[in-house]
C-alpha positions in Angstrom: 65.6 43.5 26.9 65.9 39.9 26.0 65.3 39.1 29.9 61.8 40.7 29.8 60.9 39.0 26.4 62.2 35.7 28.3 59.9 36.5 31.2 57.0 37.3 28.7 57.6 34.3 27.0 58.2 32.0 30.0 55.0 33.7 31.8 52.7 33.1 28.7 53.9 29.5 28.5 53.5 28.8 32.1 50.0 30.4 31.9 49.2 28.5 28.8 50.4 25.2 30.9 48.7 25.9 33.6 45.3 26.7 31.4 45.4 23.2 29.6 46.0 21.5 33.1 43.0 23.0 34.2 41.0 22.2 31.2 42.6 18.9 31.2 41.5 18.0 35.2 37.9 19.5 34.2 37.7 17.0 31.7 38.8 14.0 33.5 36.5 15.1 36.5 33.6 15.8 33.8 34.3 12.4 32.1 34.5 10.5 35.6 31.1 12.0 36.5 29.5 11.0 33.0 30.9 7.5 33.6 29.3 7.5 37.1 25.9 8.9 36.2 25.7 6.1 32.7 26.4 3.3 35.4 23.7 4.7 37.9 21.0 5.5 34.8 21.8 1.7 33.6 20.8 0.6 36.6 17.9 2.4 36.9 17.1 1.3 33.4 17.3 -2.2 34.7 14.7 -1.6 37.4 12.3 -0.2 34.7 12.8 -3.3 32.6 10.2 -5.9 32.2 9.8 -7.7 35.7 11.6 -11.0 36.2 8.6 -12.7 37.8 6.6 -14.0 34.4 3.3 -13.9 35.6 0.4 -16.3 33.5 0.0 -14.4 29.8 3.4 -13.1 29.9 4.8 -14.0 26.3 8.3 -14.3 27.6 6.9 -17.4 29.0 6.8 -19.0 25.6 10.3 -21.2 24.8 10.2 -19.9 21.5 10.1 -16.2 22.5 13.9 -16.0 22.7 15.2 -17.1 19.2 11.5 -14.8 17.9 13.1 -11.8 19.9 16.4 -11.9 18.1 14.6 -12.0 14.5 12.5 -9.0 16.0 15.5 -6.9 16.9 17.2 -7.7 13.8 14.0 -6.5 11.8 13.3 -3.0 13.6 15.9 -1.0 11.3 13.8 1.5 9.1 14.8 3.1 6.1 13.0 6.4 4.5 10.1 5.8 2.7 8.4 8.8 0.7 5.2 10.2 1.4 5.0 7.2 4.0 7.8 8.8 6.2 9.5 5.0 6.9 9.1 1.2 6.4 11.3 -1.8 7.3 14.7 -2.5 5.9 14.2 -5.2 3.0 15.4 -8.6 2.5 15.7 -10.5 5.9 15.6 -13.9 6.3 15.0 -15.5 10.2 13.5 -18.5 11.7 10.2 -16.5 13.1 10.1 -13.6 11.0 11.4 -12.6 7.3 11.0 -9.6 5.2 10.9 -9.6 1.5 12.5 -7.5 -0.8 10.1 -4.7 -0.7 10.0 -4.6 3.3 6.8 -6.0 3.8 6.7 -9.2 6.3 6.4 -12.3 4.6 3.2 -14.4 5.2 3.9 -18.3 4.6 1.4 -19.2 1.7 1.9 -21.3 -1.8 3.8 -19.3 -4.2 2.5 -21.8 -7.4 0.9 -21.3 -9.7 2.2 -18.0 -10.4 -0.7 -16.5 -11.6 -3.2 -16.1 -8.3 -7.0 -16.5 -8.3 -7.0 -13.5 -6.2 -4.9 -11.2 -4.3 -5.6 -9.9 -0.7 -4.2 -7.4 1.1 -3.5 -6.3 4.5 -2.9 -2.9 6.0 -2.5 -2.0 9.6 -0.2 -1.1 12.3 2.2 -3.0 14.4 -0.6 -5.6 15.4 -1.3 -6.4 12.1 2.6 -6.7 11.0 2.7 -9.0 13.9 4.6 -8.1 16.6 4.7 -10.7 19.5 4.0 -13.4 16.7 5.7 -16.0 14.5 5.2 -15.9 10.7 2.7 -18.7 10.6 0.6 -17.0 13.6 -0.1 -13.5 12.1 -3.2 -12.1 11.6 -2.4 -12.1 7.4 -0.8 -15.7 7.9 -4.0 -17.1 9.8 -6.4 -15.4 7.0 -4.1 -16.8 4.2 -4.4 -20.6 5.5 -8.3 -20.3 5.5 -8.2 -18.5 2.1 -6.5 -21.1 0.3 -9.0 -23.6 1.2 -11.4 -21.2 -1.2 -9.0 -21.2 -4.5 -9.9 -24.7 -5.1 -7.4 -27.6 -6.4 -4.2 -26.1 -8.5 -5.2 -22.7 -7.6 -3.6 -20.1 -4.8 -5.0 -16.9 -3.0 -2.0 -14.4 -2.9 -1.8 -12.5 0.4 0.5 -9.3 1.1 1.2 -8.2 4.6 1.4 -4.5 4.5 1.2 -4.0 7.9 4.1 -1.3 9.5 4.8 -0.6 13.4 3.2 2.6 14.0 1.3 3.3 10.9 -2.0 5.2 11.0 -4.9 4.9 8.4 -4.0 8.0 6.8 -0.2 6.4 5.8 -2.1 3.6 4.8 -4.2 5.3 2.2 -1.4 6.7 1.0 0.5 3.2 0.9 -2.4 2.0 -1.0 -2.5 4.7 -3.8 1.3 4.2 -4.2 0.7 0.6 -5.0 -2.3 1.7 -7.8 -0.3 4.4 -9.1 2.5 1.5 -9.6 -0.5 -1.0 -11.3 -0.7 -3.2 -8.6 -4.3 -3.8 -7.7 -5.7 -5.9 -5.0 -9.2 -7.6 -5.3 -9.7 -7.2 -1.6 -8.1 -5.1 1.0 -8.4 -5.5 5.0 -8.0 -2.2 6.9 -7.2 -3.1 10.7 -7.1 0.4 12.6 -7.6 2.0 15.8 -4.8 1.9 18.3 -2.3 3.9 16.6 -4.8 6.4 15.3 -5.8 7.2 18.8 -2.4 7.4 20.1 -1.1 9.9 17.7 -4.1 12.0 18.4 -3.3 12.0 21.9 0.2 12.5 21.6 0.1 15.2 19.0 -2.7 16.8 20.8 -4.8 17.0 17.2 -6.2 14.6 15.2 -4.9 13.7 11.4 -1.4 13.4 11.9 0.9 10.2 12.2 3.0 9.2 15.3 5.9 11.3 16.6 5.3 14.2 14.4 7.1 16.6 16.2 10.2 14.3 15.7 9.7 14.7 12.4 9.7 18.1 12.2 12.5 18.5 14.3 14.5 16.5 11.7 13.5 18.6 8.8 14.7 21.5 10.4 18.3 20.0 11.1 18.4 18.5 7.7 17.5 22.0 6.1 20.1 23.5 8.3 22.9 21.0 8.0 22.3 20.6 4.1 25.5 22.4 2.2 23.4 23.2 -0.8 20.5 24.9 1.1 19.6 28.5 0.9 21.4 30.9 2.9 25.5 30.1 3.8 28.0 32.1 5.3 29.6 32.3 8.8 26.3 33.1 10.6 24.8 30.1 9.4 27.7 27.9 10.2 27.7 29.2 13.8 24.0 28.1 13.8 25.3 24.5 12.7 27.9 24.6 15.3 26.0 25.7 18.3 22.7 23.2 16.9 25.6 20.2 16.7 27.1 21.1 20.3 23.5 21.2 21.5 22.5 17.8 20.3 26.2 16.3 21.3 25.1 17.6 25.1 21.5 16.1 25.1 23.4 12.7 24.4 25.2 13.2 27.9 23.9 11.3 30.9 24.6 14.3 33.2 22.6 16.5 30.9 19.8 14.2 31.5 20.3 14.3 35.0 20.4 18.1 35.4 17.1 18.3 33.4 15.8 15.6 35.5 15.9 17.6 38.6 13.7 20.5 37.3 10.0 20.0 37.5 8.6 18.6 34.2 5.8 20.4 32.5 2.5 19.0 32.9 1.4 18.0 29.6 -2.1 19.4 28.1 -4.1 16.6 26.6 -6.9 17.1 24.5 -10.2 15.8 26.2 -11.4 12.3 25.3 -14.5 13.3 23.9 -12.8 15.8 21.3 -9.8 13.5 20.6 -12.6 10.5 19.9 -14.4 12.8 17.7 -11.5 14.2 16.1 -9.9 10.8 15.4 -13.4 9.1 14.4 -14.1 12.2 11.8 -10.1 11.6 10.1 -10.7 7.8 10.2 -14.0 8.1 8.2 -12.7 10.7 5.6 -9.8 8.2 4.7 -12.4 5.6 4.6 -14.4 7.8 2.1 -11.4 7.9 -0.2 -10.5 4.4 -0.1 -14.3 3.7 -1.0 -13.8 6.0 -3.8 -10.4 4.2 -5.0 -12.3 0.8 -4.5 -14.9 2.1 -7.0 -12.4 3.5 -9.4 -9.8 0.4 -9.4 -12.3 -2.5 -8.8 -11.8 -4.0 -5.3 -13.3 -4.9 -2.0 -12.2 -3.0 1.2 -12.9 -4.4 4.8 -12.9 -2.3 7.8 -12.1 -3.3 11.3 -11.7 -1.4 14.3 -9.4 -3.6 16.2 -9.8 -4.7 20.3 -7.6 -2.8 22.6 -6.6 -3.5 26.0 -7.3 -0.1 27.5 -11.3 -0.6 27.4 -11.6 -4.3 26.9 -14.3 -6.1 29.2 -12.1 -9.2 29.2 -11.5 -11.2 32.1 -8.1 -9.9 32.7 -5.4 -12.5 33.4 -2.3 -11.9 36.0 0.2 -10.6 33.3 -2.7 -8.2 31.7 -3.8 -7.1 35.4 -0.1 -5.8 35.8 -0.4 -4.1 32.2 -3.4 -2.4 32.9 -1.7 -0.8 36.3 1.0 0.3 34.2 -1.8 2.2 32.2 -3.4 3.6 35.0 -0.2 5.0 36.7 0.8 7.1 33.8 -1.3 10.1 32.6 -0.7 9.7 28.7 -1.6 5.8 28.8 -4.6 6.8 31.1 -5.7 9.6 28.5 -5.6 6.9 25.6 -7.3 4.7 27.9 -10.4 7.3 28.4 -10.3 7.5 24.6 -10.7 4.0 23.5 -13.6 4.2 25.9 -16.0 6.3 24.3 -14.8 6.3 21.0 -16.2 3.2 19.5 -20.0 4.4 19.3 -18.8 7.5 17.6 -17.0 5.3 14.9 -19.8 3.2 14.4 -22.0 6.3 13.7 -19.4 8.0 11.6 -19.0 4.1 9.4 -22.8 3.5 8.9 -23.0 6.7 6.5 -20.3 5.3 4.7 -19.8 1.5 4.4 -22.4 -1.4 4.2 -22.7 -3.2 7.8 -20.8 -6.2 6.6 -17.7 -4.3 5.4 -16.9 -2.6 8.8 -16.3 -4.8 12.1 -16.5 -3.4 15.2 -14.1 -5.4 17.3 -13.7 -3.2 20.4 -15.4 -5.6 22.6 -14.7 -8.7 20.7 -12.8 -10.6 23.7 -15.6 -9.3 26.3 -15.9 -11.9 29.3 -13.1 -14.0 27.6 -10.4 -15.9 29.8 -7.8 -16.7 27.1 -4.6 -14.4 27.3 -4.9 -11.8 24.4 -2.6 -8.9 25.7 1.2 -8.9 25.1 2.0 -5.5 26.2 0.1 -1.9 27.2 -0.2 -1.1 23.6 -2.2 -3.7 22.8 0.0 -6.5 20.8 -2.0 -9.6 20.6 -1.1 -13.1 21.7 -0.8 -15.9 18.8 -3.9 -17.7 20.6 -5.9 -14.9 20.2 -5.5 -14.4 16.5 -8.2 -17.0 15.1 -11.0 -15.0 17.3 -9.7 -11.8 15.5 -9.8 -13.4 11.8 -13.0 -15.0 12.8 -14.7 -11.6 13.5 -14.2 -10.5 10.0 -14.1 -13.8 8.1 -17.5 -13.6 6.8 -16.7 -10.1 4.9 -13.4 -11.5 3.8 -14.4 -15.4 2.7 -17.5 -13.2 0.6 -15.2 -10.8 -1.2 -12.6 -13.4 -1.9 -15.0 -15.9 -3.3 -16.6 -13.1 -5.2 -13.3 -12.4 -7.0 -12.2 -15.7 -7.4 -15.2 -16.6 -9.6 -15.0 -13.1 -11.5 -11.2 -14.0 -12.2 -12.5 -17.6 -13.2 -15.1 -16.0 -15.6 -13.1 -13.8 -16.9 -10.1 -16.5 -18.0 -13.1 -18.9 -19.2 -14.1 -15.8 -21.5 -10.1 -15.4 -22.3 -9.9 -19.0 -23.2 -12.9 -19.2 -25.3 -11.9 -15.9 -27.3 -8.6 -17.6 -27.8 -10.0 -20.8 -29.1 -12.5 -19.1 -31.3 -9.5 -16.8 -32.9 -7.3 -20.0 -33.3 -10.3 -21.9 -35.6 -10.6 -18.7 -37.4 
C-alpha cells in the first residue's frame, strides 16, 4: 500500500517537474523570440526615422534644433482636462519652451504694469502652440511683439496662447467657454484652424469629433470595466477584467505585432473628399456662430483664420517639402486629407460669408502661393519660423484694428472712472 502511494507521489512529482520544465523551456524560447523580434522591429523603426540626409528646408539643419527638441520632448506629457480631453502638464521652464501653471505655452511679453491695456487670446492646434518654433517665434509671440507697439508708453497688451496639440475648433470653443465661465474675458480672440478639423473628419469618417476619438472610446470602456466601484461586480466581471488586461498585455508584445502584420490589413473606407469638406465646413461654421453669440454677450472681438497647409499649397516647394509631398502621396490616409484640403477653401468661404464680416475671416489656404521660402517642417503642416511673420501679416489688419479699439475703449473707461473718483473726492 505504502509502495503504491509512493509510486503515485513520485509519479505525480515527476509529471509536475516535467510540466514545469516544458513550460519553462517554452517561456525561455518565447522570450528569446520576443527579444529577437524587438531587435528586428527596432532596426525597421530606424529605417522609418527621418532620413539622415537633411535637405534644404529641413528644420533639423538649424543649430538650435537639438536643444529645442529636448524642450519639446520634455513638454509632450499630457494631463486630463475636463471637457477638453487633454492638455499640457503645467509649470515647465526650458531654454526655448516654457509652460505656465495653467498648462499654456508662455509667450514672451512685458508683464508690467499689472493691468493690461487690452487682452488678446490665441486659439488653435499645434501650429498655434508653436511646434518647430522657439518661444520668440510662435504666431502668438510675433503678434505680441507687434501689439506692444499699439499700447503706447507705460502700457502693455496681454497675450495668451491657448493653442494645444491636436485641438479642433470645438475644443477651442469649449476652452473659451470655460474661461468665460471663470470670469476671464478677452478683448480680442484669434482662432487659427483647418488642419486638425480636416484630419479628424477623415480619421473618424464623420465631422464634428476630436482627433483619436476611437481611442477615447476604448479608454472609457476600459476604465468602466476596471473601476472597482462601478455597477456590476462578481466573478464574471473579474474574469472579463482579467481577459481584458491579458489581451492588452499581449498587444504590447513584438511577436503579436508581427503576427498581426502577416494578415492583410483591412482597406480603410474614407469619406469622399466633397462630403468630408462639406461636413467639416458645416461644423466649423456652427462653432463660429456660437463664438459670435458669446462675443456679442461678453463684448470681445473674434477673428478667424483658415490656415495654410502643405497638402494643397501652390507654393514653390523646396527639396524638403518635395520629400514631404511624396510621403503624402504614398499614404492613402494622408492622400485623402490632401484631397479634402484641395476642395474645402471655397466651401468654408461660402459658409463664413453669411456669419461674419469679411474683415474678420481670413482665408490663408493660398497664402504662400508661388513663394520660395521654406514654410513647412513636416507632412502635418507645421510652419517654419521664417514663415510666421507672413502668417501674422495676413490677419494683422483685423487684429490691430480690434486691439486699438479695445485699447481706446479701456482708456475711455479708465478716464471716466478717474473723473468719477475725483468728483467724489471733491464732494
